[in-house]
PyMOL Python script that loads the backbone (N, CA, C, O; Angstrom):
from pymol import cmd

cmd.read_pdbstr("""\
ATOM      1  N   MET A   1      18.461  77.928   9.952  1.00  0.00           N
ATOM      2  CA  MET A   1      18.683  78.172  11.613  1.00  0.00           C
ATOM      3  C   MET A   1      17.505  78.547  12.296  1.00  0.00           C
ATOM      4  O   MET A   1      17.136  79.566  11.713  1.00  0.00           O
ATOM      5  N   MET A   2      16.547  78.246  13.386  1.00  0.00           N
ATOM      6  CA  MET A   2      15.647  79.309  13.985  1.00  0.00           C
ATOM      7  C   MET A   2      16.624  79.793  15.769  1.00  0.00           C
ATOM      8  O   MET A   2      17.142  78.949  16.500  1.00  0.00           O
ATOM      9  N   THR A   3      16.612  80.799  15.947  1.00  0.00           N
ATOM     10  CA  THR A   3      16.787  81.747  16.815  1.00  0.00           C
ATOM     11  C   THR A   3      15.913  81.936  17.389  1.00  0.00           C
ATOM     12  O   THR A   3      14.760  81.757  16.998  1.00  0.00           O
ATOM     13  N   GLY A   4      16.241  82.332  18.428  1.00  0.00           N
ATOM     14  CA  GLY A   4      15.189  82.781  19.569  1.00  0.00           C
ATOM     15  C   GLY A   4      14.071  82.117  20.102  1.00  0.00           C
ATOM     16  O   GLY A   4      14.158  80.889  20.114  1.00  0.00           O
ATOM     17  N   ILE A   5      12.830  82.724  20.637  1.00  0.00           N
ATOM     18  CA  ILE A   5      11.880  82.001  21.201  1.00  0.00           C
ATOM     19  C   ILE A   5      10.806  82.288  20.380  1.00  0.00           C
ATOM     20  O   ILE A   5      10.667  83.444  19.982  1.00  0.00           O
ATOM     21  N   HIS A   6       9.839  81.219  19.987  1.00  0.00           N
ATOM     22  CA  HIS A   6       8.452  81.267  19.274  1.00  0.00           C
ATOM     23  C   HIS A   6       7.464  81.382  20.126  1.00  0.00           C
ATOM     24  O   HIS A   6       7.475  80.858  21.240  1.00  0.00           O
ATOM     25  N   THR A   7       6.593  82.033  19.697  1.00  0.00           N
ATOM     26  CA  THR A   7       5.272  81.558  20.484  1.00  0.00           C
ATOM     27  C   THR A   7       4.145  80.816  20.166  1.00  0.00           C
ATOM     28  O   THR A   7       3.493  81.665  19.559  1.00  0.00           O
ATOM     29  N   LEU A   8       3.592  79.986  20.165  1.00  0.00           N
ATOM     30  CA  LEU A   8       2.501  79.030  19.111  1.00  0.00           C
ATOM     31  C   LEU A   8       0.796  79.157  19.823  1.00  0.00           C
ATOM     32  O   LEU A   8       0.471  79.066  21.007  1.00  0.00           O
ATOM     33  N   SER A   9       0.132  79.338  18.896  1.00  0.00           N
ATOM     34  CA  SER A   9      -1.102  79.929  19.427  1.00  0.00           C
ATOM     35  C   SER A   9      -1.863  78.426  19.971  1.00  0.00           C
ATOM     36  O   SER A   9      -1.330  77.488  19.378  1.00  0.00           O
ATOM     37  N   ARG A  10      -2.726  78.053  20.730  1.00  0.00           N
ATOM     38  CA  ARG A  10      -3.802  77.071  20.878  1.00  0.00           C
ATOM     39  C   ARG A  10      -3.604  76.180  19.696  1.00  0.00           C
ATOM     40  O   ARG A  10      -2.994  75.112  19.740  1.00  0.00           O
ATOM     41  N   GLU A  11      -4.145  76.681  18.668  1.00  0.00           N
ATOM     42  CA  GLU A  11      -4.226  75.537  17.366  1.00  0.00           C
ATOM     43  C   GLU A  11      -2.815  75.248  17.025  1.00  0.00           C
ATOM     44  O   GLU A  11      -2.631  74.077  16.694  1.00  0.00           O
ATOM     45  N   GLU A  12      -1.971  75.867  17.020  1.00  0.00           N
ATOM     46  CA  GLU A  12      -0.564  75.607  16.533  1.00  0.00           C
ATOM     47  C   GLU A  12       0.043  74.476  17.610  1.00  0.00           C
ATOM     48  O   GLU A  12       0.936  73.696  17.276  1.00  0.00           O
ATOM     49  N   HIS A  13      -0.474  74.486  18.764  1.00  0.00           N
ATOM     50  CA  HIS A  13       0.150  73.847  19.762  1.00  0.00           C
ATOM     51  C   HIS A  13      -0.537  72.480  20.071  1.00  0.00           C
ATOM     52  O   HIS A  13       0.122  71.609  20.639  1.00  0.00           O
ATOM     53  N   ASP A  14      -2.017  72.227  19.673  1.00  0.00           N
ATOM     54  CA  ASP A  14      -3.167  71.428  19.473  1.00  0.00           C
ATOM     55  C   ASP A  14      -1.900  70.058  18.428  1.00  0.00           C
ATOM     56  O   ASP A  14      -1.494  68.902  18.555  1.00  0.00           O
ATOM     57  N   MET A  15      -1.754  71.347  17.378  1.00  0.00           N
ATOM     58  CA  MET A  15      -1.572  70.545  16.071  1.00  0.00           C
ATOM     59  C   MET A  15       0.113  69.774  16.294  1.00  0.00           C
ATOM     60  O   MET A  15       0.391  68.612  15.996  1.00  0.00           O
ATOM     61  N   VAL A  16       0.970  70.707  16.835  1.00  0.00           N
ATOM     62  CA  VAL A  16       2.551  69.193  16.986  1.00  0.00           C
ATOM     63  C   VAL A  16       1.960  68.728  18.410  1.00  0.00           C
ATOM     64  O   VAL A  16       2.616  67.742  18.745  1.00  0.00           O
ATOM     65  N   GLY A  17       1.097  68.997  19.283  1.00  0.00           N
ATOM     66  CA  GLY A  17       1.315  68.206  20.545  1.00  0.00           C
ATOM     67  C   GLY A  17      -0.015  66.803  20.497  1.00  0.00           C
ATOM     68  O   GLY A  17      -0.111  65.885  21.311  1.00  0.00           O
ATOM     69  N   GLY A  18      -0.819  67.032  19.386  1.00  0.00           N
ATOM     70  CA  GLY A  18      -1.279  65.864  19.012  1.00  0.00           C
ATOM     71  C   GLY A  18      -2.990  66.307  19.594  1.00  0.00           C
ATOM     72  O   GLY A  18      -3.860  65.438  19.653  1.00  0.00           O
ATOM     73  N   GLY A  19      -3.192  67.378  19.883  1.00  0.00           N
ATOM     74  CA  GLY A  19      -4.801  67.746  20.451  1.00  0.00           C
ATOM     75  C   GLY A  19      -4.807  67.771  22.426  1.00  0.00           C
ATOM     76  O   GLY A  19      -4.087  67.483  23.381  1.00  0.00           O
ATOM     77  N   ASN A  20      -5.671  68.129  22.216  1.00  0.00           N
ATOM     78  CA  ASN A  20      -6.677  68.444  23.678  1.00  0.00           C
ATOM     79  C   ASN A  20      -8.200  67.811  23.483  1.00  0.00           C
ATOM     80  O   ASN A  20      -8.926  68.005  22.508  1.00  0.00           O
ATOM     81  N   PRO A  21      -8.561  66.857  24.865  1.00  0.00           N
ATOM     82  CA  PRO A  21     -10.190  66.811  24.917  1.00  0.00           C
ATOM     83  C   PRO A  21     -11.007  68.038  24.765  1.00  0.00           C
ATOM     84  O   PRO A  21     -10.736  69.211  25.023  1.00  0.00           O
ATOM     85  N   ALA A  22     -11.999  67.523  24.317  1.00  0.00           N
ATOM     86  CA  ALA A  22     -12.831  68.348  23.917  1.00  0.00           C
ATOM     87  C   ALA A  22     -12.962  69.438  24.909  1.00  0.00           C
ATOM     88  O   ALA A  22     -11.948  69.358  25.602  1.00  0.00           O
ATOM     89  N   PRO A  23     -13.843  70.610  25.413  1.00  0.00           N
ATOM     90  CA  PRO A  23     -14.221  71.373  26.497  1.00  0.00           C
ATOM     91  C   PRO A  23     -15.448  70.174  27.129  1.00  0.00           C
ATOM     92  O   PRO A  23     -16.586  70.025  26.685  1.00  0.00           O
ATOM     93  N   GLY A  24     -14.818  69.431  28.259  1.00  0.00           N
ATOM     94  CA  GLY A  24     -16.315  69.068  29.394  1.00  0.00           C
ATOM     95  C   GLY A  24     -15.480  67.711  28.632  1.00  0.00           C
ATOM     96  O   GLY A  24     -16.354  66.849  28.724  1.00  0.00           O
ATOM     97  N   GLN A  25     -14.355  67.074  27.974  1.00  0.00           N
ATOM     98  CA  GLN A  25     -13.987  65.661  27.712  1.00  0.00           C
ATOM     99  C   GLN A  25     -13.135  65.526  28.414  1.00  0.00           C
ATOM    100  O   GLN A  25     -12.332  66.450  28.536  1.00  0.00           O
ATOM    101  N   SER A  26     -12.929  63.988  29.356  1.00  0.00           N
ATOM    102  CA  SER A  26     -12.091  63.728  30.300  1.00  0.00           C
ATOM    103  C   SER A  26     -10.837  63.356  29.353  1.00  0.00           C
ATOM    104  O   SER A  26     -10.904  62.952  28.192  1.00  0.00           O
ATOM    105  N   TRP A  27      -9.451  63.633  30.276  1.00  0.00           N
ATOM    106  CA  TRP A  27      -8.535  62.923  29.278  1.00  0.00           C
ATOM    107  C   TRP A  27      -8.590  61.468  28.753  1.00  0.00           C
ATOM    108  O   TRP A  27      -8.014  61.103  27.728  1.00  0.00           O
ATOM    109  N   TYR A  28      -9.626  60.364  29.860  1.00  0.00           N
ATOM    110  CA  TYR A  28      -9.426  59.514  29.932  1.00  0.00           C
ATOM    111  C   TYR A  28     -10.236  58.854  28.787  1.00  0.00           C
ATOM    112  O   TYR A  28      -9.888  57.776  28.304  1.00  0.00           O
ATOM    113  N   ASP A  29     -11.523  59.658  28.296  1.00  0.00           N
ATOM    114  CA  ASP A  29     -12.002  59.626  27.364  1.00  0.00           C
ATOM    115  C   ASP A  29     -11.273  59.851  25.975  1.00  0.00           C
ATOM    116  O   ASP A  29     -11.171  59.098  25.007  1.00  0.00           O
ATOM    117  N   TYR A  30     -10.878  60.919  26.159  1.00  0.00           N
ATOM    118  CA  TYR A  30     -10.559  61.198  25.071  1.00  0.00           C
ATOM    119  C   TYR A  30      -9.379  60.221  24.022  1.00  0.00           C
ATOM    120  O   TYR A  30      -9.426  59.975  22.817  1.00  0.00           O
ATOM    121  N   LEU A  31      -8.303  59.803  25.149  1.00  0.00           N
ATOM    122  CA  LEU A  31      -7.200  59.254  24.688  1.00  0.00           C
ATOM    123  C   LEU A  31      -7.880  57.702  24.102  1.00  0.00           C
ATOM    124  O   LEU A  31      -7.547  57.115  23.073  1.00  0.00           O
ATOM    125  N   ASN A  32      -9.080  57.212  25.264  1.00  0.00           N
ATOM    126  CA  ASN A  32      -9.380  55.948  24.947  1.00  0.00           C
ATOM    127  C   ASN A  32     -10.148  56.377  23.270  1.00  0.00           C
ATOM    128  O   ASN A  32      -9.952  55.379  22.577  1.00  0.00           O
ATOM    129  N   GLU A  33     -10.975  57.543  22.354  1.00  0.00           N
ATOM    130  CA  GLU A  33     -11.542  57.705  21.521  1.00  0.00           C
ATOM    131  C   GLU A  33      -9.996  57.605  20.541  1.00  0.00           C
ATOM    132  O   GLU A  33      -9.826  56.966  19.503  1.00  0.00           O
ATOM    133  N   ARG A  34      -9.233  58.269  21.116  1.00  0.00           N
ATOM    134  CA  ARG A  34      -8.480  58.767  19.891  1.00  0.00           C
ATOM    135  C   ARG A  34      -7.874  57.091  19.886  1.00  0.00           C
ATOM    136  O   ARG A  34      -8.282  56.403  18.950  1.00  0.00           O
ATOM    137  N   PHE A  35      -7.191  56.610  20.611  1.00  0.00           N
ATOM    138  CA  PHE A  35      -6.439  55.359  20.407  1.00  0.00           C
ATOM    139  C   PHE A  35      -7.067  54.018  20.907  1.00  0.00           C
ATOM    140  O   PHE A  35      -6.875  53.431  21.972  1.00  0.00           O
ATOM    141  N   PRO A  36      -8.081  53.609  19.572  1.00  0.00           N
ATOM    142  CA  PRO A  36      -8.808  52.226  20.425  1.00  0.00           C
ATOM    143  C   PRO A  36      -7.958  51.138  20.119  1.00  0.00           C
ATOM    144  O   PRO A  36      -7.328  50.834  19.106  1.00  0.00           O
ATOM    145  N   GLY A  37      -8.093  50.604  21.276  1.00  0.00           N
ATOM    146  CA  GLY A  37      -7.334  49.281  21.793  1.00  0.00           C
ATOM    147  C   GLY A  37      -6.046  49.667  22.724  1.00  0.00           C
ATOM    148  O   GLY A  37      -5.271  48.841  23.207  1.00  0.00           O
ATOM    149  N   GLY A  38      -5.960  51.267  22.899  1.00  0.00           N
ATOM    150  CA  GLY A  38      -4.799  51.439  23.783  1.00  0.00           C
ATOM    151  C   GLY A  38      -5.280  50.859  24.999  1.00  0.00           C
ATOM    152  O   GLY A  38      -6.410  50.458  25.275  1.00  0.00           O
ATOM    153  N   GLU A  39      -4.106  50.883  25.759  1.00  0.00           N
ATOM    154  CA  GLU A  39      -4.379  50.095  27.280  1.00  0.00           C
ATOM    155  C   GLU A  39      -3.798  50.924  28.628  1.00  0.00           C
ATOM    156  O   GLU A  39      -2.608  51.236  28.682  1.00  0.00           O
ATOM    157  N   TRP A  40      -4.649  51.222  29.608  1.00  0.00           N
ATOM    158  CA  TRP A  40      -4.430  51.493  30.799  1.00  0.00           C
ATOM    159  C   TRP A  40      -3.666  50.210  31.717  1.00  0.00           C
ATOM    160  O   TRP A  40      -4.047  49.050  31.879  1.00  0.00           O
ATOM    161  N   VAL A  41      -2.371  50.953  32.268  1.00  0.00           N
ATOM    162  CA  VAL A  41      -2.026  50.958  33.204  1.00  0.00           C
ATOM    163  C   VAL A  41      -1.753  51.016  34.381  1.00  0.00           C
ATOM    164  O   VAL A  41      -0.533  51.132  34.499  1.00  0.00           O
ATOM    165  N   GLY A  42      -2.359  50.992  35.513  1.00  0.00           N
ATOM    166  CA  GLY A  42      -2.021  51.647  36.707  1.00  0.00           C
ATOM    167  C   GLY A  42      -2.757  53.230  36.142  1.00  0.00           C
ATOM    168  O   GLY A  42      -3.956  53.252  35.864  1.00  0.00           O
ATOM    169  N   ASN A  43      -1.865  54.538  36.016  1.00  0.00           N
ATOM    170  CA  ASN A  43      -2.450  55.777  35.533  1.00  0.00           C
ATOM    171  C   ASN A  43      -1.562  55.782  34.120  1.00  0.00           C
ATOM    172  O   ASN A  43      -1.644  56.746  33.360  1.00  0.00           O
ATOM    173  N   SER A  44      -0.936  54.941  33.902  1.00  0.00           N
ATOM    174  CA  SER A  44      -0.124  55.404  32.608  1.00  0.00           C
ATOM    175  C   SER A  44      -0.493  54.613  31.278  1.00  0.00           C
ATOM    176  O   SER A  44      -0.381  53.387  31.253  1.00  0.00           O
ATOM    177  N   PHE A  45      -0.992  55.429  30.029  1.00  0.00           N
ATOM    178  CA  PHE A  45      -1.675  54.763  28.816  1.00  0.00           C
ATOM    179  C   PHE A  45      -0.887  54.640  27.740  1.00  0.00           C
ATOM    180  O   PHE A  45      -0.355  55.673  27.335  1.00  0.00           O
ATOM    181  N   TYR A  46      -0.597  53.237  26.952  1.00  0.00           N
ATOM    182  CA  TYR A  46      -0.128  53.275  26.108  1.00  0.00           C
ATOM    183  C   TYR A  46      -0.826  53.029  25.002  1.00  0.00           C
ATOM    184  O   TYR A  46      -1.573  52.051  25.028  1.00  0.00           O
ATOM    185  N   PRO A  47      -0.765  53.699  24.001  1.00  0.00           N
ATOM    186  CA  PRO A  47      -1.409  53.930  23.208  1.00  0.00           C
ATOM    187  C   PRO A  47      -1.816  52.399  21.819  1.00  0.00           C
ATOM    188  O   PRO A  47      -2.837  52.055  21.224  1.00  0.00           O
ATOM    189  N   ASN A  48      -0.146  51.822  21.852  1.00  0.00           N
ATOM    190  CA  ASN A  48      -0.756  49.784  21.592  1.00  0.00           C
ATOM    191  C   ASN A  48      -0.696  49.169  22.307  1.00  0.00           C
ATOM    192  O   ASN A  48      -0.106  48.096  22.184  1.00  0.00           O
ATOM    193  N   GLY A  49      -1.233  49.523  23.322  1.00  0.00           N
ATOM    194  CA  GLY A  49      -1.035  48.222  24.000  1.00  0.00           C
ATOM    195  C   GLY A  49       0.506  48.596  25.009  1.00  0.00           C
ATOM    196  O   GLY A  49       1.557  49.159  24.705  1.00  0.00           O
ATOM    197  N   ALA A  50      -0.078  47.867  26.520  1.00  0.00           N
ATOM    198  CA  ALA A  50       0.694  47.942  27.048  1.00  0.00           C
ATOM    199  C   ALA A  50       1.980  46.304  26.805  1.00  0.00           C
ATOM    200  O   ALA A  50       1.804  45.161  26.385  1.00  0.00           O
ATOM    201  N   PRO A  51       3.436  47.221  27.449  1.00  0.00           N
ATOM    202  CA  PRO A  51       4.371  46.307  26.698  1.00  0.00           C
ATOM    203  C   PRO A  51       4.821  44.949  27.743  1.00  0.00           C
ATOM    204  O   PRO A  51       3.991  44.729  28.625  1.00  0.00           O
ATOM    205  N   ASP A  52       5.389  44.523  27.735  1.00  0.00           N
ATOM    206  CA  ASP A  52       5.872  43.575  28.189  1.00  0.00           C
ATOM    207  C   ASP A  52       6.509  44.214  29.804  1.00  0.00           C
ATOM    208  O   ASP A  52       7.312  45.119  30.031  1.00  0.00           O
ATOM    209  N   MET A  53       5.717  43.253  30.773  1.00  0.00           N
ATOM    210  CA  MET A  53       6.659  44.437  31.914  1.00  0.00           C
ATOM    211  C   MET A  53       7.740  43.403  32.461  1.00  0.00           C
ATOM    212  O   MET A  53       7.571  42.209  32.211  1.00  0.00           O
ATOM    213  N   PRO A  54       8.671  43.754  33.083  1.00  0.00           N
ATOM    214  CA  PRO A  54      10.027  42.955  33.589  1.00  0.00           C
ATOM    215  C   PRO A  54       9.374  42.343  34.544  1.00  0.00           C
ATOM    216  O   PRO A  54       8.441  42.928  35.093  1.00  0.00           O
ATOM    217  N   GLN A  55       9.836  40.723  35.016  1.00  0.00           N
ATOM    218  CA  GLN A  55       8.880  39.741  35.933  1.00  0.00           C
ATOM    219  C   GLN A  55       9.508  40.904  37.265  1.00  0.00           C
ATOM    220  O   GLN A  55      10.521  41.600  37.210  1.00  0.00           O
ATOM    221  N   GLY A  56       8.513  40.790  38.386  1.00  0.00           N
ATOM    222  CA  GLY A  56       8.736  41.361  39.504  1.00  0.00           C
ATOM    223  C   GLY A  56       8.138  42.829  39.569  1.00  0.00           C
ATOM    224  O   GLY A  56       7.904  43.506  40.570  1.00  0.00           O
ATOM    225  N   TRP A  57       7.958  43.133  38.247  1.00  0.00           N
ATOM    226  CA  TRP A  57       7.533  44.683  38.674  1.00  0.00           C
ATOM    227  C   TRP A  57       5.960  44.567  38.311  1.00  0.00           C
ATOM    228  O   TRP A  57       5.386  43.929  37.428  1.00  0.00           O
ATOM    229  N   SER A  58       5.378  45.617  39.553  1.00  0.00           N
ATOM    230  CA  SER A  58       4.089  45.863  39.707  1.00  0.00           C
ATOM    231  C   SER A  58       4.073  47.133  39.652  1.00  0.00           C
ATOM    232  O   SER A  58       5.124  47.726  39.897  1.00  0.00           O
ATOM    233  N   HIS A  59       3.017  47.794  39.355  1.00  0.00           N
ATOM    234  CA  HIS A  59       2.541  49.664  39.521  1.00  0.00           C
ATOM    235  C   HIS A  59       1.859  49.990  40.597  1.00  0.00           C
ATOM    236  O   HIS A  59       1.516  51.158  40.780  1.00  0.00           O
TER     237      HIS A  59
END
""", "prot")
cmd.dss("prot")
cmd.show_as("cartoon", "prot")
cmd.util.cbc("prot")
cmd.orient("prot")
């Protein structure tokens, strides 16, 4: 059982959190490169394609 607070280095945080864009790279480009076929709906990114939205829903 872990107790206490553990601080992660940037490299450890990137490994756990899935990474970050390279310096100068936008999040938009980073996500599109990392998840080809992903889909943007408004400001939301769906790596496996957008789900079917309920009828009458709009962003």
